[in-house]
matplotlib code that plots the C-alpha trace (Angstrom):
import matplotlib.pyplot as plt

x = [28.6, 32.6, 33.6, 36.4, 39.5, 39.0, 41.5, 43.5, 47.1, 46.2, 42.7, 43.9, 43.2, 45.4, 45.2, 46.4, 46.6, 44.7, 41.6, 41.6, 41.8, 43.6, 42.7, 45.2, 43.8, 46.6, 45.4, 46.8, 47.0, 45.7, 42.9, 41.0, 41.9, 40.3, 37.5, 36.6, 36.8, 35.1, 32.2, 32.2, 31.7, 35.1, 33.6, 33.7, 30.0, 30.5, 32.7, 30.7, 27.8, 29.8, 31.6, 28.3, 30.5, 30.2, 31.5, 33.2, 35.3, 36.6, 40.1, 39.9, 43.3, 43.9, 47.7, 48.0, 51.5, 50.7, 47.7, 46.7, 43.8, 44.8, 41.5, 41.6, 38.3, 37.7, 37.6, 34.0, 35.4, 39.0, 41.9, 42.4, 39.2, 37.3, 34.7, 37.6, 37.0, 40.5, 43.0, 45.1, 42.4, 43.6, 40.1, 38.3, 39.0, 36.6, 33.5, 35.6, 36.7, 33.2, 32.3, 30.3, 31.5, 29.5, 32.2, 32.7, 35.1, 36.0, 39.8, 40.1, 41.9, 45.7]
y = [59.1, 58.4, 56.5, 54.3, 56.4, 58.8, 56.5, 55.0, 55.5, 53.3, 50.6, 49.1, 45.4, 43.7, 40.1, 37.6, 34.6, 34.6, 33.5, 35.5, 39.4, 40.9, 43.8, 45.7, 48.3, 50.4, 52.3, 56.1, 55.1, 52.8, 54.8, 55.2, 51.3, 50.2, 52.3, 51.0, 47.2, 47.7, 49.5, 46.1, 48.0, 46.4, 42.4, 38.7, 39.4, 42.9, 41.6, 39.3, 41.7, 43.9, 41.4, 39.4, 36.2, 33.1, 34.6, 31.3, 31.7, 34.8, 35.2, 38.6, 38.7, 41.6, 42.5, 44.8, 45.4, 47.1, 48.8, 46.3, 44.5, 42.2, 40.1, 37.7, 36.8, 34.6, 36.5, 36.4, 36.2, 34.8, 37.6, 37.3, 36.3, 37.6, 38.8, 40.4, 44.2, 44.5, 41.8, 43.6, 43.6, 47.2, 48.6, 46.6, 48.9, 51.2, 50.0, 50.6, 53.7, 55.1, 52.5, 54.0, 53.7, 54.1, 55.3, 57.6, 60.0, 61.3, 61.8, 65.3, 66.0, 67.3]
z = [41.4, 40.5, 37.6, 37.2, 35.2, 38.4, 40.9, 38.0, 36.2, 33.6, 32.1, 28.9, 27.1, 25.2, 23.7, 25.9, 23.0, 20.4, 22.6, 25.2, 26.5, 29.4, 31.0, 33.2, 35.9, 37.9, 40.7, 41.6, 45.5, 47.9, 49.0, 46.0, 45.1, 48.6, 47.5, 43.9, 44.9, 48.6, 46.4, 44.3, 40.8, 40.0, 40.1, 38.0, 37.8, 36.5, 33.9, 33.3, 32.7, 30.4, 28.6, 28.5, 29.5, 32.2, 35.1, 35.5, 32.8, 33.8, 36.2, 38.5, 40.0, 42.7, 43.0, 46.4, 45.9, 42.6, 43.6, 40.3, 39.1, 36.3, 34.3, 32.1, 29.8, 26.6, 23.5, 21.9, 18.0, 18.1, 17.2, 13.1, 12.6, 9.5, 12.0, 14.8, 15.0, 16.9, 16.4, 19.1, 21.6, 22.6, 22.4, 24.3, 27.7, 26.9, 28.5, 32.0, 31.6, 32.4, 35.0, 37.6, 41.1, 44.4, 46.5, 49.9, 48.4, 44.7, 44.0, 43.3, 39.5, 39.5]

ax = plt.figure().add_subplot(projection="3d")
ax.plot(x, y, z, "-o")
ax.set_aspect("equal")
plt.show()
């Protein structure tokens, strides 16, 4: 079983205003992009489960020309709140890095 990071050049999160988080996932090549998306590992349902949010509040964009996926979810605690642990939203991507992906071939390390 592979992990999402093996197919990507970049996985990051950041605020999309004080009430939302956005995730950018940029892939190394078209084959990896297609394999991951066809596997179903990276989906609205997966994001809803990982981030414990209603799937109806998730915006999921597949950007084929850029070999990228952009996902936006509501923040559980708004940016700057006393309970906020990451005011910039830059650490919320970590569960995606090691996301298991069941694919036909795992990319070789370069």
